[in-house]
C-alpha positions as CSV (number, residue, x, y, z in Angstrom):
1,X,-24.1,31.1,25.1
2,X,-20.3,30.9,25.0
3,X,-17.8,28.5,26.6
4,X,-16.6,31.3,28.9
5,X,-20.1,31.6,30.3
6,X,-19.9,27.9,31.4
7,X,-16.4,28.5,32.9
8,X,-17.7,31.5,34.8
9,X,-20.7,29.6,36.0
10,X,-18.7,26.6,37.2
11,X,-16.2,28.8,39.1
12,X,-19.1,30.5,40.9
13,X,-20.7,27.0,41.6
14,X,-17.4,25.8,43.0
15,X,-16.7,28.8,45.3
16,X,-20.4,29.7,46.0
17,X,-19.2,33.3,46.1
18,X,-19.2,35.7,43.2
19,X,-16.4,37.8,44.7
20,X,-14.0,34.9,45.3
21,X,-14.9,33.4,41.8
22,X,-14.0,36.8,40.2
23,X,-10.7,36.8,42.0
24,X,-9.8,33.3,40.8
25,X,-10.9,34.1,37.3
26,X,-8.9,37.4,37.3
27,X,-11.8,39.6,36.4
28,X,-13.8,42.2,38.3
29,X,-16.9,41.2,40.2
30,X,-19.5,43.3,38.4
31,X,-18.7,41.9,34.9
32,X,-18.9,38.4,36.3
33,X,-22.3,39.1,37.9
34,X,-23.5,40.4,34.5
35,X,-22.2,37.2,32.7
36,X,-24.1,35.0,35.2
37,X,-27.2,37.1,34.9
38,X,-27.0,36.9,31.1
39,X,-26.6,33.1,31.3
40,X,-29.7,32.7,33.6
41,X,-31.7,34.9,31.2
42,X,-30.7,32.8,28.2
43,X,-31.6,29.6,30.0
44,X,-34.8,31.0,31.4
45,X,-34.4,30.1,35.0
46,X,-32.2,31.1,38.0
47,X,-29.1,29.0,38.6
48,X,-28.2,30.5,42.0
49,X,-30.1,31.8,45.1
50,X,-28.4,34.9,46.3
51,X,-27.7,35.2,50.1
52,X,-25.9,37.6,52.4
53,X,-23.0,35.2,52.6
54,X,-22.8,34.3,48.9
55,X,-24.8,32.1,46.6
56,X,-26.2,28.6,46.6
57,X,-27.2,26.5,43.6
58,X,-30.8,26.1,42.7
59,X,-32.2,22.7,41.6
60,X,-31.8,23.9,38.0
61,X,-28.2,25.1,38.7
62,X,-27.3,21.7,40.2
63,X,-28.5,20.0,37.0
64,X,-26.7,22.5,34.8
65,X,-23.4,21.9,36.6
66,X,-23.3,18.3,35.4
67,X,-24.0,19.3,31.8
68,X,-21.6,22.3,31.8
69,X,-18.8,20.1,33.1
70,X,-19.5,17.6,30.3
71,X,-19.7,20.3,27.6
72,X,-16.3,21.8,28.6
73,X,-14.7,18.4,28.8
74,X,-16.0,17.5,25.3
75,X,-14.8,20.9,24.1
76,X,-11.3,20.4,25.5
77,X,-11.2,16.9,24.0
78,X,-12.2,18.2,20.6
79,X,-9.5,20.8,20.7
80,X,-6.9,18.3,21.7
81,X,-7.9,15.8,19.0
82,X,-7.9,18.6,16.3
83,X,-4.4,19.8,17.4
84,X,-3.2,16.2,17.3
85,X,-4.6,15.6,13.9
86,X,-3.1,18.8,12.6
87,X,0.3,17.7,14.0
88,X,0.0,14.2,12.6
89,X,-0.4,12.7,16.0
90,X,-4.1,11.8,15.8
91,X,-7.1,11.6,13.5
92,X,-8.1,8.9,11.1
93,X,-6.1,7.8,8.0
94,X,-7.9,5.7,5.4
95,X,-5.4,3.4,3.5
96,X,-6.4,1.7,0.3
97,X,-4.5,-1.3,-1.0
98,X,-4.8,-3.8,-3.8
99,X,-5.6,-7.3,-2.6
100,X,-2.2,-8.9,-3.4
101,X,-0.4,-6.5,-1.1
102,X,-2.5,-7.5,2.0
103,X,-0.1,-10.4,2.8
104,X,3.1,-8.7,1.6
105,X,3.5,-5.0,2.1
106,X,0.8,-4.3,4.6
107,X,2.3,-6.6,7.3
108,X,5.7,-4.9,6.7
109,X,4.2,-1.4,7.0
110,X,1.3,-1.3,9.5
111,X,2.8,-2.6,12.8
112,X,5.7,-0.1,12.8
113,X,3.5,2.8,11.7
114,X,1.0,2.1,14.4
115,X,3.8,1.9,17.0
116,X,5.3,5.2,15.8
117,X,1.9,7.0,15.6
118,X,-0.4,5.3,18.2
119,X,-2.8,8.2,18.2
120,X,-3.7,7.8,14.5
121,X,-6.8,5.6,13.9
122,X,-6.3,3.5,10.7
123,X,-9.1,2.3,8.4
124,X,-8.2,-0.2,5.6
125,X,-10.0,-0.4,2.3
126,X,-9.4,-3.1,-0.4
127,X,-9.3,-1.4,-3.8
128,X,-9.6,-3.0,-7.1
129,X,-7.0,-2.2,-9.8
130,X,-9.7,-0.6,-11.9
131,X,-10.7,1.8,-9.0
132,X,-7.3,2.7,-7.7
133,X,-7.3,6.2,-9.3
134,X,-11.0,7.0,-8.6
135,X,-10.7,5.9,-4.9
136,X,-8.0,8.6,-4.3
137,X,-9.5,11.3,-6.5
138,X,-12.9,10.9,-4.9
139,X,-11.3,11.0,-1.4
140,X,-12.7,7.6,-0.6
141,X,-9.2,6.9,0.7
142,X,-6.4,9.1,1.8
143,X,-3.4,7.1,0.5
144,X,-3.0,4.0,-1.6
145,X,-0.5,1.2,-1.7
146,X,-0.6,-0.1,-5.2
147,X,1.1,-2.4,-7.7
148,X,1.8,-0.8,-10.1
149,X,1.2,2.8,-9.1
150,X,-1.8,4.9,-10.2
151,X,-1.1,7.1,-13.2
152,X,-2.9,10.4,-13.1
153,X,-1.8,14.0,-13.2
154,X,-3.5,14.7,-9.8
155,X,-1.9,11.7,-8.1
156,X,1.7,11.7,-6.8
157,X,3.6,8.5,-6.0
158,X,6.8,7.2,-4.7
159,X,8.1,3.7,-5.5
160,X,8.8,1.7,-2.3
161,X,9.5,-1.8,-3.5
162,X,9.7,-4.0,-6.6
163,X,9.6,-7.7,-7.1
164,X,9.9,-10.3,-9.9
165,X,7.7,-13.2,-10.8
166,X,7.7,-16.9,-10.1
167,X,5.7,-19.9,-11.5
168,X,2.9,-21.4,-9.6
169,X,2.1,-25.0,-10.6
170,X,0.6,-28.2,-9.1
171,X,3.1,-30.1,-6.9
172,X,2.6,-33.2,-9.1
173,X,3.4,-31.3,-12.3
174,X,6.7,-32.5,-14.0
175,X,8.1,-29.0,-13.9
176,X,7.8,-28.9,-10.1
177,X,10.8,-31.3,-10.0
178,X,13.0,-28.6,-11.3
179,X,14.7,-26.1,-9.0
180,X,14.4,-23.4,-11.7
181,X,12.0,-23.5,-14.7
182,X,13.2,-22.2,-18.1
183,X,10.6,-19.9,-19.7
184,X,10.5,-21.9,-22.9
185,X,9.1,-24.8,-20.9
186,X,5.8,-22.9,-20.8
187,X,5.4,-23.2,-24.6
188,X,2.8,-26.0,-24.4
189,X,1.4,-25.2,-20.9
190,X,-2.1,-24.0,-20.1
191,X,-1.6,-20.5,-18.8
192,X,-3.8,-18.9,-16.1
193,X,-3.3,-15.2,-16.8
194,X,-4.7,-11.9,-15.6
195,X,-7.0,-9.7,-17.8
196,X,-5.5,-6.7,-19.6
197,X,-6.8,-3.4,-18.3
198,X,-7.0,-0.4,-20.6
199,X,-4.6,2.3,-19.6
200,X,-2.9,0.3,-16.9
201,X,0.1,-2.0,-17.4
202,X,-0.8,-4.0,-14.3
203,X,0.2,-7.7,-13.8
204,X,-1.2,-8.6,-17.2
205,X,1.0,-6.2,-19.2
206,X,4.1,-7.0,-17.2
207,X,3.7,-10.7,-17.5
208,X,2.8,-10.4,-21.2
209,X,5.9,-8.4,-21.9
210,X,8.0,-11.0,-20.1
211,X,6.5,-13.9,-22.1
212,X,6.9,-12.1,-25.4
213,X,10.6,-11.5,-24.7
214,X,11.0,-15.3,-24.6
215,X,8.7,-16.1,-27.6
216,X,5.9,-17.6,-25.5
217,X,2.5,-17.1,-27.2
218,X,-0.1,-15.4,-25.1
219,X,-2.8,-18.0,-25.2
220,X,-4.6,-18.0,-21.8
221,X,-6.4,-21.1,-20.8
222,X,-8.2,-19.0,-18.2
223,X,-8.2,-15.3,-17.2
224,X,-8.7,-14.4,-13.5
225,X,-9.0,-11.2,-11.5
226,X,-7.0,-12.0,-8.4
227,X,-3.9,-14.0,-7.4
228,X,-6.0,-16.0,-5.0
229,X,-8.2,-17.2,-7.8
230,X,-5.2,-18.0,-9.9
231,X,-3.7,-20.2,-7.2
232,X,-7.1,-21.9,-6.7
233,X,-7.2,-22.8,-10.3
234,X,-3.6,-24.1,-10.2
235,X,-4.6,-26.3,-7.3
236,X,-7.6,-27.5,-9.4
237,X,-5.3,-28.6,-12.2
238,X,-6.5,-26.0,-14.7
239,X,-3.0,-24.9,-15.6
240,X,0.0,-22.9,-14.3
241,X,0.2,-19.3,-13.4
242,X,2.8,-16.6,-13.2
243,X,2.5,-14.6,-10.0
244,X,4.5,-12.1,-7.9
245,X,7.3,-13.5,-5.7
246,X,5.5,-12.5,-2.5
247,X,2.7,-14.9,-3.4
248,X,4.8,-17.6,-1.7
249,X,3.7,-16.4,1.7
250,X,0.3,-18.0,0.9
251,X,1.0,-21.7,1.6
252,X,-1.4,-23.9,-0.2
253,X,-1.0,-27.7,0.0
254,X,-0.8,-29.0,-3.6
255,X,0.6,-25.8,-5.1
256,X,4.4,-25.4,-5.7
257,X,6.3,-22.2,-6.5
258,X,9.4,-22.3,-8.7
259,X,11.6,-19.4,-9.8
260,X,12.4,-19.0,-13.5
261,X,15.9,-19.8,-14.9
262,X,15.9,-16.4,-16.6
263,X,15.7,-13.0,-14.9
264,X,12.1,-11.8,-14.8
265,X,10.6,-8.4,-15.3
266,X,10.2,-6.6,-12.0
267,X,7.1,-4.7,-11.1
268,X,7.1,-1.8,-8.7
269,X,4.8,-1.2,-5.7
270,X,4.2,2.4,-4.7
271,X,2.6,4.6,-2.1
272,X,0.2,7.1,-3.9
273,X,-1.6,10.2,-2.7
274,X,-3.4,13.3,-4.0
275,X,-1.0,15.9,-5.3
276,X,-2.7,18.8,-3.5
277,X,-3.4,16.9,-0.2
278,X,-1.7,18.9,2.6
279,X,-2.8,16.5,5.4
280,X,0.0,15.8,7.8
281,X,-1.5,12.4,8.4
282,X,-0.8,11.6,4.8
283,X,2.6,13.2,5.0
284,X,3.4,11.1,8.2
285,X,2.4,7.9,6.5
286,X,4.2,8.3,3.2
287,X,7.3,9.6,4.9
288,X,7.3,6.6,7.2
289,X,6.9,4.2,4.2
290,X,9.5,5.8,2.1
291,X,12.0,5.8,5.0
292,X,11.1,2.2,5.8
293,X,12.0,1.0,2.3
294,X,14.7,3.6,1.6
295,X,12.6,5.0,-1.2
296,X,13.3,8.2,-3.1
297,X,11.1,11.2,-2.7
298,X,9.0,10.5,-5.8
299,X,7.6,13.2,-8.0
300,X,8.1,16.9,-7.3
301,X,4.6,16.9,-5.8
302,X,6.0,15.1,-2.8
303,X,7.6,18.3,-1.5
304,X,4.4,20.4,-1.2
305,X,4.3,20.2,2.6
306,X,5.1,23.2,4.8
307,X,8.7,23.6,5.8
308,X,7.9,23.1,9.5
309,X,6.1,19.9,8.9
310,X,8.9,17.7,10.4
311,X,8.9,19.7,13.6
312,X,5.1,19.7,13.8
313,X,4.9,15.9,13.3
314,X,7.3,15.4,16.2
315,X,8.1,11.8,15.4
316,X,9.1,12.2,11.8
């Protein structure tokens, strides 16, 4: 059974006359009669009673009308959704992000992207720093928003933003009375730091480099896996922590944020995707993000989309 059989059947059911149905379909009557006969043979029961004035639906035909209409509607919807997905107007995009960007970059990106591409369904997945490469390579996610970017030969990236660090400390701490804290004031402080991850500079490596530049020994009072945990331990009076600037959007009574007197190392945030991924949904997202932040095109892999992609995306 083919979709054309259903269309032919529904036209005959609407006109109740094979000749008139053939005229509206733009085909000859004998081929149409054969198509209806073939359909009835495949189903195993007559769909029409033939009369001298035309045809009438059998009970089976009346039931089949409802199903045929639904099948054709589902088929048309599937075709439309596939075309929209191919043009970047629809489909599902799975975005991975590291937890610290949930309250900084995601709120800057998602509302505008959803407004620009309302037909694209978005799924969000929180990704650990350790899994940010494997999540992309295994196609668990389509794109990643990471800090710092994933580093793998099969992953392309474009830097979209960078930020420095600030000090998080209890509001009753003596250093909280300063507008800017000199780095050497941390010499005797209990530091809450992030664990070093093999093969990834991450927060740990960037902060460690900053501290070494100013002669501060790396003696962690406590190591934690997330910024939220670090701020919780600061609140508990365990020590002080160095966190990204955007951490200030998390308002915690009892925790103060102070900038350093010296310029801090800046760590980049990037949008990352698989080098060989030709999905126009991915293209639409990374192009939007790069335009939003005025980012450069990234690695040469960012140009592997078809030349007519801009036109096919419509809104890009």
